[in-house]
PyMOL CGO cylinders between C-alpha atoms (Angstrom):
from pymol import cmd
from pymol.cgo import CYLINDER

trace = [
    CYLINDER, 0.11, 0.03, -0.21, 1.11, 3.01, -0.97, 0.3, 1, 1, 1, 1, 1, 1,
    CYLINDER, 1.11, 3.01, -0.97, 1.94, 5.95, 1.61, 0.3, 1, 1, 1, 1, 1, 1,
    CYLINDER, 1.94, 5.95, 1.61, -0.41, 8.62, 2.60, 0.3, 1, 1, 1, 1, 1, 1,
    CYLINDER, -0.41, 8.62, 2.60, 0.95, 11.95, 1.30, 0.3, 1, 1, 1, 1, 1, 1,
    CYLINDER, 0.95, 11.95, 1.30, 1.37, 15.00, 3.85, 0.3, 1, 1, 1, 1, 1, 1,
    CYLINDER, 1.37, 15.00, 3.85, -1.51, 17.08, 3.77, 0.3, 1, 1, 1, 1, 1, 1,
    CYLINDER, -1.51, 17.08, 3.77, -1.19, 20.70, 4.45, 0.3, 1, 1, 1, 1, 1, 1,
    CYLINDER, -1.19, 20.70, 4.45, -2.37, 21.58, 7.74, 0.3, 1, 1, 1, 1, 1, 1,
    CYLINDER, -2.37, 21.58, 7.74, -5.59, 23.41, 8.32, 0.3, 1, 1, 1, 1, 1, 1,
    CYLINDER, -5.59, 23.41, 8.32, -5.96, 26.72, 10.72, 0.3, 1, 1, 1, 1, 1, 1,
    CYLINDER, -5.96, 26.72, 10.72, -8.14, 26.55, 13.39, 0.3, 1, 1, 1, 1, 1, 1,
    CYLINDER, -8.14, 26.55, 13.39, -10.47, 28.91, 11.75, 0.3, 1, 1, 1, 1, 1, 1,
    CYLINDER, -10.47, 28.91, 11.75, -14.53, 28.96, 11.46, 0.3, 1, 1, 1, 1, 1, 1,
    CYLINDER, -14.53, 28.96, 11.46, -15.55, 29.38, 7.83, 0.3, 1, 1, 1, 1, 1, 1,
    CYLINDER, -15.55, 29.38, 7.83, -19.10, 30.46, 8.90, 0.3, 1, 1, 1, 1, 1, 1,
    CYLINDER, -19.10, 30.46, 8.90, -17.03, 33.48, 10.07, 0.3, 1, 1, 1, 1, 1, 1,
    CYLINDER, -17.03, 33.48, 10.07, -16.61, 34.89, 6.63, 0.3, 1, 1, 1, 1, 1, 1,
    CYLINDER, -16.61, 34.89, 6.63, -20.34, 34.43, 5.47, 0.3, 1, 1, 1, 1, 1, 1,
    CYLINDER, -20.34, 34.43, 5.47, -21.36, 37.80, 4.76, 0.3, 1, 1, 1, 1, 1, 1,
    CYLINDER, -21.36, 37.80, 4.76, -18.05, 39.48, 4.05, 0.3, 1, 1, 1, 1, 1, 1,
    CYLINDER, -18.05, 39.48, 4.05, -17.13, 41.53, 1.32, 0.3, 1, 1, 1, 1, 1, 1,
    CYLINDER, -17.13, 41.53, 1.32, -15.22, 38.85, -1.47, 0.3, 1, 1, 1, 1, 1, 1,
    CYLINDER, -15.22, 38.85, -1.47, -12.10, 40.77, -1.45, 0.3, 1, 1, 1, 1, 1, 1,
    CYLINDER, -12.10, 40.77, -1.45, -12.17, 41.11, 2.18, 0.3, 1, 1, 1, 1, 1, 1,
    CYLINDER, -12.17, 41.11, 2.18, -12.74, 37.20, 2.48, 0.3, 1, 1, 1, 1, 1, 1,
    CYLINDER, -12.74, 37.20, 2.48, -9.81, 36.35, 0.38, 0.3, 1, 1, 1, 1, 1, 1,
    CYLINDER, -9.81, 36.35, 0.38, -7.23, 38.57, 2.07, 0.3, 1, 1, 1, 1, 1, 1,
    CYLINDER, -7.23, 38.57, 2.07, -8.76, 37.53, 5.68, 0.3, 1, 1, 1, 1, 1, 1,
    CYLINDER, -8.76, 37.53, 5.68, -8.30, 33.68, 4.87, 0.3, 1, 1, 1, 1, 1, 1,
    CYLINDER, -8.30, 33.68, 4.87, -5.02, 34.12, 3.54, 0.3, 1, 1, 1, 1, 1, 1,
    CYLINDER, -5.02, 34.12, 3.54, -3.75, 35.93, 6.72, 0.3, 1, 1, 1, 1, 1, 1,
    CYLINDER, -3.75, 35.93, 6.72, -5.41, 33.20, 8.87, 0.3, 1, 1, 1, 1, 1, 1,
    CYLINDER, -5.41, 33.20, 8.87, -3.22, 30.47, 7.00, 0.3, 1, 1, 1, 1, 1, 1,
    CYLINDER, -3.22, 30.47, 7.00, -5.34, 29.30, 3.89, 0.3, 1, 1, 1, 1, 1, 1,
    CYLINDER, -5.34, 29.30, 3.89, -2.92, 28.04, 1.76, 0.3, 1, 1, 1, 1, 1, 1,
    CYLINDER, -2.92, 28.04, 1.76, -5.51, 27.69, -1.08, 0.3, 1, 1, 1, 1, 1, 1,
    CYLINDER, -5.51, 27.69, -1.08, -8.48, 30.20, -1.51, 0.3, 1, 1, 1, 1, 1, 1,
    CYLINDER, -8.48, 30.20, -1.51, -11.24, 29.28, -4.19, 0.3, 1, 1, 1, 1, 1, 1,
    CYLINDER, -11.24, 29.28, -4.19, -14.32, 32.10, -4.77, 0.3, 1, 1, 1, 1, 1, 1,
    CYLINDER, -14.32, 32.10, -4.77, -17.30, 30.48, -6.62, 0.3, 1, 1, 1, 1, 1, 1,
    CYLINDER, -17.30, 30.48, -6.62, -20.59, 31.60, -8.21, 0.3, 1, 1, 1, 1, 1, 1,
    CYLINDER, -20.59, 31.60, -8.21, -23.54, 30.09, -6.94, 0.3, 1, 1, 1, 1, 1, 1,
    CYLINDER, -23.54, 30.09, -6.94, -24.10, 26.97, -8.49, 0.3, 1, 1, 1, 1, 1, 1,
    CYLINDER, -24.10, 26.97, -8.49, -20.68, 26.47, -10.13, 0.3, 1, 1, 1, 1, 1, 1,
    CYLINDER, -20.68, 26.47, -10.13, -19.70, 23.02, -11.18, 0.3, 1, 1, 1, 1, 1, 1,
    CYLINDER, -19.70, 23.02, -11.18, -16.63, 22.05, -9.41, 0.3, 1, 1, 1, 1, 1, 1,
    CYLINDER, -16.63, 22.05, -9.41, -14.64, 18.84, -8.53, 0.3, 1, 1, 1, 1, 1, 1,
    CYLINDER, -14.64, 18.84, -8.53, -15.37, 16.83, -5.06, 0.3, 1, 1, 1, 1, 1, 1,
    CYLINDER, -15.37, 16.83, -5.06, -11.93, 16.33, -4.05, 0.3, 1, 1, 1, 1, 1, 1,
    CYLINDER, -11.93, 16.33, -4.05, -10.91, 17.50, -0.68, 0.3, 1, 1, 1, 1, 1, 1,
    CYLINDER, -10.91, 17.50, -0.68, -7.82, 19.40, -0.32, 0.3, 1, 1, 1, 1, 1, 1,
    CYLINDER, -7.82, 19.40, -0.32, -6.74, 19.99, 3.33, 0.3, 1, 1, 1, 1, 1, 1,
    CYLINDER, -6.74, 19.99, 3.33, -5.88, 23.61, 3.60, 0.3, 1, 1, 1, 1, 1, 1,
    CYLINDER, -5.88, 23.61, 3.60, -8.30, 25.14, 0.65, 0.3, 1, 1, 1, 1, 1, 1,
    CYLINDER, -8.30, 25.14, 0.65, -11.17, 27.07, 1.85, 0.3, 1, 1, 1, 1, 1, 1,
    CYLINDER, -11.17, 27.07, 1.85, -14.16, 27.86, -0.59, 0.3, 1, 1, 1, 1, 1, 1,
    CYLINDER, -14.16, 27.86, -0.59, -16.51, 30.57, -0.93, 0.3, 1, 1, 1, 1, 1, 1,
    CYLINDER, -16.51, 30.57, -0.93, -19.84, 30.77, -2.80, 0.3, 1, 1, 1, 1, 1, 1,
    CYLINDER, -19.84, 30.77, -2.80, -20.24, 34.88, -3.77, 0.3, 1, 1, 1, 1, 1, 1,
    CYLINDER, -20.24, 34.88, -3.77, -22.98, 36.21, -5.13, 0.3, 1, 1, 1, 1, 1, 1,
    CYLINDER, -22.98, 36.21, -5.13, -23.05, 40.01, -5.59, 0.3, 1, 1, 1, 1, 1, 1,
    CYLINDER, -23.05, 40.01, -5.59, -20.00, 40.73, -4.53, 0.3, 1, 1, 1, 1, 1, 1,
    CYLINDER, -20.00, 40.73, -4.53, -20.53, 38.79, -0.65, 0.3, 1, 1, 1, 1, 1, 1,
    CYLINDER, -20.53, 38.79, -0.65, -19.59, 35.55, 0.70, 0.3, 1, 1, 1, 1, 1, 1,
    CYLINDER, -19.59, 35.55, 0.70, -23.12, 33.88, 0.96, 0.3, 1, 1, 1, 1, 1, 1,
    CYLINDER, -23.12, 33.88, 0.96, -21.55, 30.38, 2.08, 0.3, 1, 1, 1, 1, 1, 1,
    CYLINDER, -21.55, 30.38, 2.08, -18.04, 29.11, 2.87, 0.3, 1, 1, 1, 1, 1, 1,
    CYLINDER, -18.04, 29.11, 2.87, -16.58, 25.48, 3.47, 0.3, 1, 1, 1, 1, 1, 1,
    CYLINDER, -16.58, 25.48, 3.47, -13.57, 23.64, 4.02, 0.3, 1, 1, 1, 1, 1, 1,
    CYLINDER, -13.57, 23.64, 4.02, -11.55, 21.62, 1.17, 0.3, 1, 1, 1, 1, 1, 1,
]
cmd.load_cgo(trace, "trace")
């Protein structure tokens, strides 16, 4: 069996704290809190479902974060 690769650690940060923030402010805050990848998506965007440690996803509508989740 192949060894499991080391996944980046995730910041101790609540994704729900980003809901309601402006997109740019949320992205800057996420990077400042240690997220290695920040991804902003339109509502209903088609995305892959693989989990990537250290990534924070935002759903953005009208310039504001409406949903936020890890991976």
